[in-house]
C-alpha positions as semicolon CSV with decimal commas, in nm:
position;residue;x (nm);y (nm);z (nm)
1;M;2,257;1,089;4,737
2;K;2,144;1,359;4,997
3;H;2,356;1,650;4,972
4;R;2,529;1,834;4,687
5;I;2,783;2,112;4,778
6;A;3,026;2,312;4,597
7;L;3,261;2,609;4,610
8;C;3,365;2,808;4,309
9;I;3,696;3,002;4,334
10;G;3,805;3,293;4,094
11;V;4,118;3,469;4,119
12;A;4,200;3,753;3,886
13;A;4,343;4,076;4,088
14;Y;4,682;3,968;4,119
15;Q;4,942;4,242;4,171
16;P;5,174;4,377;3,998
17;A;4,901;4,465;3,716
18;K;5,079;4,254;3,457
19;A;5,009;3,929;3,645
20;A;4,610;4,015;3,666
21;L;4,388;3,777;3,459
22;P;4,069;3,907;3,287
23;N;3,814;3,604;3,327
24;P;3,877;3,393;3,640
25;V;3,602;3,581;3,840
26;N;3,352;3,579;3,564
27;D;3,415;3,235;3,529
28;A;3,393;3,116;3,861
29;K;3,073;3,324;3,877
30;R;2,926;3,107;3,563
31;I;3,036;2,779;3,693
32;H;2,894;2,870;4,055
33;A;2,529;2,941;3,880
34;A;2,550;2,621;3,683
35;L;2,613;2,410;3,987
36;R;2,352;2,604;4,156
37;S;2,105;2,517;3,880
38;R;2,175;2,151;3,902
39;G;2,093;2,160;4,316
40;F;2,424;2,223;4,451
41;D;2,452;2,464;4,738
42;S;2,739;2,605;4,617
43;T;2,956;2,906;4,785
44;L;3,130;3,147;4,556
45;L;3,459;3,282;4,672
46;T;3,627;3,568;4,464
47;D;3,997;3,709;4,489
48;P;4,061;3,500;4,801
49;T;4,411;3,550;4,987
50;A;4,586;3,241;5,086
51;A;4,415;3,228;5,452
52;E;4,075;3,312;5,301
53;L;4,115;3,016;5,052
54;R;4,227;2,779;5,340
55;A;3,948;2,903;5,554
56;A;3,685;2,813;5,281
57;L;3,854;2,475;5,229
58;D;3,836;2,404;5,627
59;A;3,442;2,547;5,617
60;L;3,395;2,290;5,330
61;R;3,598;1,993;5,530
62;A;3,356;2,051;5,814
63;R;3,055;2,049;5,580
64;V;3,175;1,733;5,431
65;D;3,283;1,539;5,799
66;G;2,911;1,687;5,893
67;Y;2,743;1,445;5,661
68;A;2,914;1,151;5,790
69;G;2,734;0,832;5,711
70;D;2,524;1,003;5,432
71;R;2,628;1,026;5,042
72;V;2,752;1,350;4,948
73;F;2,861;1,465;4,617
74;S;3,106;1,782;4,659
75;V;3,268;1,973;4,377
76;V;3,532;2,256;4,397
77;H;3,613;2,478;4,054
78;Y;3,925;2,688;4,045
79;A;4,035;2,971;3,810
80;G;4,323;3,178;3,827
81;H;4,716;3,128;3,807
82;A;4,877;2,769;3,921
83;V;5,200;2,614;3,884
84;E;5,281;2,236;3,832
85;I;5,589;2,070;3,835
86;G;5,614;1,691;3,833
87;G;5,272;1,635;3,874
88;Y;5,238;1,835;4,185
89;G;5,012;2,159;4,148
90;V;4,958;2,461;4,320
91;L;4,660;2,697;4,327
92;M;4,769;3,080;4,359
93;P;4,567;3,291;4,575
94;V;4,537;3,674;4,509
95;D;4,846;3,767;4,745
96;S;5,067;3,505;4,586
97;V;5,425;3,685;4,508
98;F;5,529;3,712;4,142
99;P;5,760;3,611;4,007
100;A;5,719;3,305;4,224
101;T;5,961;3,104;4,426
102;P;5,949;2,752;4,592
103;L;5,942;2,933;4,922
104;S;5,651;3,173;4,812
105;L;5,446;2,903;4,714
106;N;5,493;2,689;4,987
107;C;5,399;2,992;5,208
108;G;5,145;3,125;5,021
109;G;5,013;2,862;4,775
110;V;4,740;2,597;4,828
111;S;4,805;2,278;4,662
112;V;4,567;2,069;4,482
113;L;4,583;1,790;4,694
114;E;4,484;2,017;5,003
115;V;4,176;2,060;4,795
116;V;4,132;1,698;4,766
117;D;4,197;1,660;5,118
118;A;3,890;1,876;5,225
119;L;3,681;1,630;5,033
120;K;3,830;1,291;5,107
121;A;3,579;1,194;5,406
122;G;3,280;1,218;5,193
123;R;3,115;0,921;5,043
124;G;3,021;1,005;4,699
125;P;3,186;1,164;4,400
126;K;3,466;1,422;4,461
127;V;3,519;1,649;4,149
128;V;3,784;1,916;4,146
129;T;3,814;2,139;3,818
130;I;4,119;2,345;3,764
131;D;4,104;2,632;3,495
132;A;4,470;2,741;3,508
133;C;4,787;2,694;3,345
134;R;4,998;2,375;3,420
135;D;5,350;2,497;3,326
136;A;5,629;2,531;3,556
137;A;5,771;2,848;3,707
138;L;5,981;3,028;3,457
139;G;6,364;3,140;3,549
140;W;6,419;2,866;3,823
141;N;6,758;2,755;3,869
142;P;6,849;2,399;3,966
143;Q;6,851;2,451;4,337
144;Q;6,488;2,634;4,322
145;M;6,373;2,289;4,132
146;L;6,543;2,083;4,384
147;D;6,381;2,282;4,661
148;F;6,037;2,260;4,512
149;T;6,081;1,869;4,455
150;R;6,158;1,846;4,846
151;I;5,826;2,047;4,915
152;S;5,626;1,836;4,693
153;T;5,766;1,490;4,819
154;R;5,679;1,634;5,187
155;E;5,343;1,759;5,107
156;T;5,235;1,452;4,904
157;Q;5,367;1,225;5,209
158;R;5,143;1,459;5,442
159;L;4,851;1,449;5,233
160;K;4,876;1,080;5,106
161;R;4,518;0,966;5,232
162;A;4,426;1,265;5,007
163;A;4,590;1,121;4,701
164;Q;4,456;0,779;4,772
165;A;4,098;0,894;4,814
166;D;3,814;0,707;4,632
167;D;3,566;0,864;4,395
168;V;3,810;1,137;4,296
169;V;3,772;1,312;3,934
170;I;4,022;1,582;3,903
171;A;3,992;1,779;3,562
172;Y;4,234;2,041;3,428
173;S;4,165;2,276;3,152
174;T;4,473;2,186;3,006
175;S;4,747;1,913;2,947
176;A;5,066;1,888;3,207
177;G;5,336;2,143;3,152
178;Q;5,095;2,352;2,889
179;P;4,925;2,693;2,938
180;A;4,548;2,748;2,969
181;Y;4,395;3,028;2,740
182;D;4,141;3,291;2,840
183;G;3,970;3,279;2,521
184;T;3,786;3,561;2,355
185;G;3,475;3,741;2,565
186;G;3,403;3,774;2,932
187;N;3,468;3,370;3,001
188;S;3,741;3,113;2,896
189;T;3,699;2,846;2,657
190;Y;3,712;2,577;2,901
191;C;3,468;2,785;3,138
192;K;3,174;2,782;2,854
193;K;3,250;2,400;2,774
194;L;3,253;2,298;3,150
195;E;2,909;2,481;3,161
196;A;2,737;2,279;2,911
197;A;2,913;1,977;3,066
198;L;2,772;2,053;3,392
199;L;2,405;2,094;3,234
200;R;2,395;1,754;3,047
201;H;2,105;1,524;3,200
202;D;2,234;1,229;2,981
203;A;2,585;1,163;3,056
204;T;2,807;1,037;3,348
205;I;3,056;1,273;3,529
206;V;3,339;1,138;3,327
207;E;3,147;1,127;2,972
208;S;3,053;1,495;3,044
209;L;3,414;1,590;3,123
210;G;3,544;1,383;2,854
211;Q;3,287;1,565;2,578
212;C;3,390;1,893;2,752
213;G;3,764;1,828;2,671
214;Q;3,707;1,725;2,302
215;E;3,519;2,053;2,278
216;V;3,828;2,273;2,383
217;I;4,085;2,081;2,155
218;T;3,837;2,120;1,861
219;E;3,754;2,489;1,930
220;S;4,162;2,596;2,013
221;H;4,251;2,371;1,709
222;A;4,440;2,143;1,915
223;Q;4,639;2,423;2,106
224;Q;4,488;2,332;2,473
225;R;4,408;1,977;2,547
226;P;4,209;1,920;2,883
227;W;4,268;1,636;3,071
228;V;4,065;1,419;3,335
229;Y;4,210;1,176;3,606
230;T;3,958;0,968;3,802
231;S;3,903;0,713;4,038
232;V;3,515;0,749;4,034
233;S;3,328;0,426;4,068
234;G;2,973;0,369;3,921
235;R;2,823;0,604;3,675
236;P;2,729;0,916;3,876
237;G;2,607;1,235;3,652
238;F;2,574;1,603;3,724
239;S;2,182;1,589;3,658
240;D;1,979;1,624;3,982
241;L;1,683;1,489;3,772
242;P;1,583;1,094;3,819
243;V;1,624;0,868;3,532
244;Y;1,331;0,599;3,453
245;A;1,410;0,234;3,379
246;L;1,118;-0,004;3,290
247;A;0,998;-0,194;3,581
248;W;0,750;-0,415;3,488
249;S;0,477;-0,450;3,213
250;A;0,108;-0,622;3,215
251;A;-0,126;-0,681;2,961
252;L;-0,519;-0,593;2,994
253;H;-0,757;-0,862;3,038
254;H;-1,026;-0,693;2,845
255;P;-1,050;-0,503;2,498
256;M;-0,960;-0,131;2,476
257;L;-1,217;0,121;2,356
258;S;-1,096;0,397;2,107
259;S;-1,118;0,661;2,425
260;T;-0,931;0,445;2,646
261;R;-0,714;0,627;2,896
262;L;-0,536;0,586;3,209
263;Q;-0,636;0,729;3,550
264;E;-0,450;0,727;3,858
265;R;-0,621;0,627;4,211
266;E;-0,402;0,823;4,442
267;M;-0,504;0,637;4,755
268;D;-0,302;0,350;4,648
269;A;-0,127;0,423;4,297
270;A;-0,333;0,195;4,125
271;V;-0,386;0,254;3,752
272;V;-0,769;0,255;3,636
273;V;-0,824;0,127;3,276
274;N;-1,169;0,117;3,121
275;G;-1,247;-0,129;2,865
276;E;-1,556;-0,270;2,705
277;G;-1,796;-0,340;2,993
278;R;-1,510;-0,348;3,250
279;L;-1,302;-0,138;3,462
280;Q;-0,978;-0,282;3,539
281;L;-0,721;-0,184;3,811
282;V;-0,350;-0,241;3,744
283;R;-0,070;-0,221;4,029
284;D;0,274;-0,375;4,076
285;G;0,232;-0,561;3,736
286;F;-0,078;-0,723;3,817
287;V;-0,428;-0,668;3,624
288;R;-0,733;-0,721;3,803
289;R;-1,113;-0,690;3,722
290;F;-1,276;-0,427;3,928
291;V;-1,610;-0,302;3,802
292;G;-1,851;-0,423;3,546
293;H;-2,096;-0,188;3,383
294;P;-2,277;-0,148;3,094
295;K;-2,086;-0,104;2,760
296;K;-2,223;0,242;2,666
297;Y;-1,991;0,415;2,953
298;T;-1,696;0,487;2,762
299;V;-1,498;0,677;3,013
300;A;-1,392;0,631;3,370
301;T;-1,230;0,749;3,676
302;A;-1,185;0,636;4,061
303;R;-1,112;0,801;4,367
304;E;-1,096;0,613;4,670
305;D;-1,417;0,443;4,689
306;E;-1,612;0,598;4,426
307;V;-1,616;0,529;4,055
308;L;-1,739;0,765;3,797
309;L;-1,869;0,664;3,492
310;A;-1,998;0,852;3,175
311;G;-2,140;0,804;2,819
312;S;-2,281;0,974;2,537
313;N;-2,527;1,209;2,749
314;A;-2,489;1,002;3,045
315;F;-2,303;1,028;3,387
316;V;-2,308;0,763;3,691
317;S;-2,131;0,760;4,040
318;L;-2,095;0,410;4,197
319;Q;-1,989;0,366;4,573
320;V;-1,766;0,057;4,557
321;S;-1,683;-0,071;4,897
322;E;-1,563;-0,432;4,766
323;P;-1,214;-0,457;4,597
324;E;-1,340;-0,667;4,346
325;R;-1,692;-0,711;4,185
326;D;-1,805;-0,903;3,879
327;S;-2,136;-0,785;3,858
328;P;-2,279;-0,420;3,764
329;L;-2,347;-0,220;4,056
330;T;-2,661;0,009;4,186
331;P;-2,552;0,354;4,081
332;D;-2,562;0,572;4,372
333;A;-2,596;0,895;4,117
334;K;-2,722;0,924;3,782
335;L;-2,756;1,226;3,536
336;K;-2,822;1,321;3,193
337;I;-2,549;1,541;3,060
338;K;-2,490;1,739;2,738
339;C;-2,175;1,578;2,602
340;V;-2,186;1,310;2,330
341;D;-1,916;1,077;2,270
342;P;-1,685;1,157;2,574
343;F;-1,310;1,162;2,535
344;G;-1,246;1,163;2,897
345;I;-1,381;1,231;3,255
346;S;-1,156;1,440;3,531
347;Q;-1,271;1,498;3,925
348;S;-1,120;1,775;4,145
349;P;-0,880;1,734;4,409
350;D;-1,149;1,756;4,682
351;G;-1,386;1,508;4,496
352;I;-1,653;1,795;4,488
353;H;-1,657;1,889;4,102
354;A;-1,620;1,645;3,800
355;V;-1,618;1,752;3,430
356;V;-1,684;1,488;3,134
357;Y;-1,524;1,621;2,813
358;G;-1,545;1,499;2,429
359;H;-1,715;1,537;2,118
360;G;-1,973;1,808;2,157
361;G;-1,840;2,011;2,446
362;Y;-1,842;1,954;2,814
363;S;-2,052;1,916;3,146
364;V;-1,952;1,997;3,475
365;M;-2,088;1,827;3,776
366;R;-2,106;1,928;4,170
367;R;-2,139;1,727;4,451
368;E;-2,399;1,885;4,695
369;H;-2,531;1,700;5,025
370;G;-2,374;1,363;4,882
371;R;-2,562;1,406;4,561
372;W;-2,442;1,501;4,234
373;R;-2,595;1,786;4,013
374;L;-2,532;1,933;3,657
375;L;-2,373;2,246;3,745
376;C;-2,321;2,367;3,342
377;S;-2,263;2,255;3,015
378;D;-2,120;2,397;2,690
379;S;-2,051;2,329;2,339
380;R;-1,741;2,557;2,303
381;P;-1,545;2,446;2,176
382;S;-1,690;2,184;1,993
383;D;-1,439;1,911;2,066
384;V;-1,273;1,908;2,419
385;Y;-0,986;1,660;2,451
386;G;-0,842;1,734;2,767
387;A;-0,942;1,900;3,101
388;I;-0,723;1,966;3,413
389;F;-0,824;2,098;3,767
390;Q;-0,568;2,388;3,844
391;S;-0,734;2,370;4,202
392;N;-1,044;2,278;4,358
393;E;-1,255;2,543;4,205
394;V;-1,060;2,640;3,875
395;L;-1,110;2,405;3,559
396;L;-0,897;2,431;3,241
397;L;-1,030;2,275;2,941
398;C;-0,876;2,248;2,570
399;G;-0,942;2,118;2,234
400;T;-0,976;2,230;1,860
401;S;-0,983;2,601;1,930
402;D;-0,794;2,941;1,928
403;S;-0,797;2,986;2,318
404;V;-0,807;2,738;2,653
405;C;-1,112;2,748;2,842
406;R;-1,094;2,846;3,215
407;L;-1,374;2,821;3,449
408;D;-1,401;2,966;3,788
409;L;-1,630;2,727;3,977
410;S;-1,653;2,909;4,297
411;A;-2,005;3,061;4,232
412;D;-2,330;2,881;4,144
413;K;-2,296;3,018;3,817
414;P;-1,949;2,944;3,671
415;L;-1,742;3,221;3,544
416;R;-1,573;3,138;3,187
417;T;-1,275;3,324;3,054
418;D;-1,061;3,238;2,762
419;I;-0,687;3,220;2,746
420;P;-0,619;3,295;2,366
421;L;-0,338;3,115;2,153
422;E;-0,163;3,284;1,903
423;S;-0,311;3,095;1,641
424;R;-0,595;2,789;1,612
425;Q;-0,467;2,503;1,751
426;H;-0,572;2,118;1,861
427;V;-0,454;2,097;2,206
428;Y;-0,482;1,762;2,316
429;D;-0,386;1,782;2,681
430;L;-0,271;2,029;2,994
431;A;-0,068;2,044;3,262
432;W;-0,037;2,288;3,524
433;V;0,326;2,380;3,650
434;E;0,245;2,481;4,008
435;H;0,568;2,665;4,091
436;T;0,629;2,866;3,777
437;K;0,246;2,961;3,721
438;H;0,273;2,809;3,393
439;L;0,011;2,625;3,180
440;V;0,168;2,372;2,930
441;G;-0,026;2,247;2,637
442;V;0,063;1,965;2,366
443;C;-0,038;1,961;2,038
444;D;0,002;1,775;1,700
445;G;0,302;1,848;1,486
446;G;0,512;1,819;1,815
447;V;0,429;2,149;1,893
448;V;0,437;2,267;2,286
449;I;0,253;2,543;2,413
450;R;0,342;2,738;2,732
451;I;0,143;2,992;2,922
452;D;0,245;3,238;3,180
453;T;-0,093;3,263;3,352
454;Q;0,038;3,568;3,563
455;T;0,144;3,779;3,217
456;G;-0,088;3,616;2,972
457;K;0,230;3,556;2,756
458;V;0,199;3,281;2,521
459;E;0,499;3,072;2,381
460;Q;0,470;2,802;2,095
461;R;0,748;2,596;2,033
462;S;0,839;2,282;1,845
463;M;1,037;2,067;2,084
464;F;1,096;1,759;1,927
465;E;1,272;1,699;1,608
466;W;1,230;1,409;1,395
467;P;1,428;1,167;1,412
468;S;1,702;1,298;1,642
469;V;1,506;1,188;1,955
470;D;1,440;0,849;1,824
471;V;1,666;0,763;1,589
472;L;1,575;0,366;1,620
473;G;1,244;0,378;1,582
474;A;1,246;0,627;1,295
475;Y;1,453;0,360;1,138
476;G;1,222;0,096;1,217
477;R;0,919;0,258;1,050
478;L;1,123;0,356;0,765
479;R;1,223;0,010;0,702
480;H;0,873;-0,103;0,749
481;H;0,803;0,128;0,435
482;K;1,052;-0,064;0,230
483;L;1,339;0,167;0,270
484;S;1,638;-0,007;0,108
485;A;1,944;-0,144;0,328
486;D;2,174;0,139;0,166
487;D;1,920;0,420;0,244
488;A;1,892;0,271;0,582
489;N;2,266;0,284;0,637
490;L;2,294;0,632;0,545
491;F;1,986;0,709;0,741
492;L;2,177;0,616;1,053
493;S;2,518;0,695;0,998
494;D;2,448;1,049;0,822
495;P;2,106;1,201;0,878
496;E;2,143;1,531;0,707
497;R;2,277;1,359;0,396
498;F;2,001;1,130;0,394
499;E;1,766;1,437;0,400
500;A;1,951;1,598;0,110
501;Q;1,946;1,301;-0,100
502;R;1,631;1,115;-0,010
503;G;1,428;1,314;0,221
504;E;1,168;1,475;-0,027
505;S;1,126;1,127;-0,216
506;I;1,129;0,888;0,078
507;W;0,856;1,137;0,272
508;H;0,614;1,130;-0,036
509;E;0,660;0,728;-0,033
510;T;0,582;0,675;0,311
511;G;0,244;0,910;0,295
512;H;0,416;1,232;0,441
513;G;0,341;1,451;0,139
514;G;0,717;1,586;0,101
515;R;0,761;1,709;0,461
516;R;0,944;1,538;0,751
517;P;0,743;1,360;0,980
518;T;0,678;1,525;1,314
519;Y;0,548;1,362;1,641
520;H;0,172;1,387;1,744
521;L;0,181;1,490;2,103
522;L;-0,104;1,288;2,289
523;C;-0,109;1,387;2,660
524;C;0,104;1,554;2,920
525;S;0,161;1,536;3,337
526;M;0,373;1,649;3,605
527;T;0,573;1,356;3,742
528;K;0,590;1,365;4,117
529;D;0,904;1,550;4,093
530;P;0,809;1,921;4,046
531;R;1,067;1,986;3,802
532;L;1,005;1,725;3,560
533;L;0,685;1,723;3,293
534;A;0,632;1,412;3,090
535;I;0,469;1,449;2,763
536;G;0,341;1,151;2,575
537;A;0,382;1,090;2,176
538;D;0,174;0,872;1,943
539;Q;0,479;0,721;1,838
540;G;0,538;0,521;2,139
541;L;0,720;0,790;2,321
542;V;0,735;0,988;2,637
543;F;0,947;1,286;2,628
544;L;1,093;1,428;2,966
545;V;1,097;1,791;3,014
546;D;1,285;2,009;3,260
547;V;1,006;2,273;3,357
548;R;1,284;2,501;3,486
549;T;1,475;2,540;3,155
550;F;1,205;2,416;2,923
551;E;1,458;2,173;2,813
552;H;1,410;1,802;2,681
553;V;1,653;1,593;2,878
554;A;1,518;1,226;2,823
555;T;1,319;0,999;2,623
556;L;1,140;0,659;2,730
557;D;1,049;0,386;2,456
558;A;0,717;0,313;2,549
559;G;0,687;0,099;2,237
560;S;0,847;0,280;1,972
561;G;1,127;0,027;1,967
562;I;0,906;-0,260;1,872
563;G;0,652;-0,048;1,659
564;V;0,375;-0,017;1,931
565;G;0,208;0,328;1,900
566;L;0,117;0,531;2,247
567;R;-0,261;0,544;2,393
568;W;-0,185;0,727;2,680
569;M;0,036;0,819;2,945
570;T;-0,005;0,904;3,346
571;C;0,232;1,011;3,616
572;S;0,185;0,842;3,959
573;Q;0,185;1,109;4,247
574;F;0,207;0,821;4,499
575;D;0,513;0,654;4,407
576;G;0,682;0,875;4,100
577;A;0,636;0,594;3,831
578;I;0,514;0,682;3,479
579;H;0,269;0,445;3,321
580;A;0,211;0,414;2,943
581;L;-0,054;0,236;2,770
582;G;0,036;0,086;2,403
583;N;-0,203;0,018;2,142
584;D;-0,074;-0,349;2,202
585;G;-0,304;-0,312;2,535
586;V;0,007;-0,325;2,719
587;I;0,073;-0,118;3,018
588;R;0,464;-0,019;3,084
589;C;0,562;0,116;3,397
590;F;0,870;0,319;3,429
591;E;0,998;0,387;3,765
592;P;1,223;0,669;3,881
593;I;1,632;0,581;3,991
594;Q;1,683;0,868;4,218
595;P;2,008;1,095;4,131
596;F;2,334;1,166;4,321
597;V;2,105;1,453;4,502
């Protein structure tokens, strides 16, 4: 869906003063901020008169109508006074008359159907949330009730197209005929629960609003019961992030090495995999042999028609002009480097620099006049597990150290600076979040490090709690260790009680030394969507993190469910796919399904 628009209305400054409300403007501001964080172009309207509210609805209707033919997701949120009789609800702007009469509501009120009418032309979800009382006007005589019934019947007939609109969700903060409570603090209970619902990434609109209602019922001790009415089709959610689905899997033709990783060839989104003496290309589920080479070259990368290979103390560049070669190629360049037992190789975006890293440090090469030469080498840290180019001339390396190494390659003699960490860590991979200027590192024990490169502030977090993000995978591993049926059922039904009763003993029995298992984080990469970071864990999982909030939003099963660990993961900047290599030699491709944006 191409467009997200919203209108948030808060009315509090009613006259006389005893009719004023403390929270609606605060509530509207809070929901406005939540919707904006989910990609909605939201307009905030506080204390509008009836004329101003109708003008805002007319402007909203014009925007929806202007997207004719496109999918549009529209939301209106209202907080303030309202009246409802016989299912016909009227919102009360700031210039409403108190006490209300049928005539004053007819002239100065805005019906809920008018709100829906402003959205009805949109092709997509139309959500109206109303945080207001749904009780009847007090003290009306029978004639006034009859007058209101006539007005509501006439208006319902006039706006019958709105009443019959498709894909509409109307969520009320309370049930028919009942009041809604402001709660304590600066926001109503419903507002706070609705905000949480809007920020969920893992649920549909109806599921999110249903959960919101259940939490309000619980917190109010059943004194307030929200209701949701819906005609929505499909399973749209409030999240503005894509979801990923398994698209294909493919088994490699040749055995893997201990250092086998995935690399993307950006020119065509092919995945490059190095095995024993053979470089393979994988694309759209098909694996083909690409380049044969001596088995001593244990790491490789490919960029356009160039292939870089490295082994212990050796680096070679090959020019590949044919799509498939069965015999070894003649090297274009060959260097002796100071890196033993390489773990990986990376190349700068412009192809001018390359780094080989592993046990024994790293070596950096530069291409000059079409030829590669060794630029620098270092054995600090002694083990370098990951390296990324922040730009063409800035290289970042991580490993077993109390810092992240930064190399400025713009001069003949690279300038090295160290970014200190809070403690010595095994940092296995790095990712650069361009728009936030943050550097992210992943470690064992489920630890994620985030470094603000502008302030130097380092944040260290244990983000993924075992087994909450992979209950079924954890269940499978425990059953593999002869967990009894009774304990297995307890683990699935009540993990906290399981932990209290069996935790210490079962962790000893499964070789965890009396401690809960943790996720060992191997690799990380920004997805094509600049809001999403993918983190691979060796248990066969890929975690997706929203970098705006640094919140874990989804988990992909890259083998955990069948007991297969993860070897490596990469994110395509060509088509947005996430490729995961399992220890079983199978590559699993997850493709993004775009949300309602």
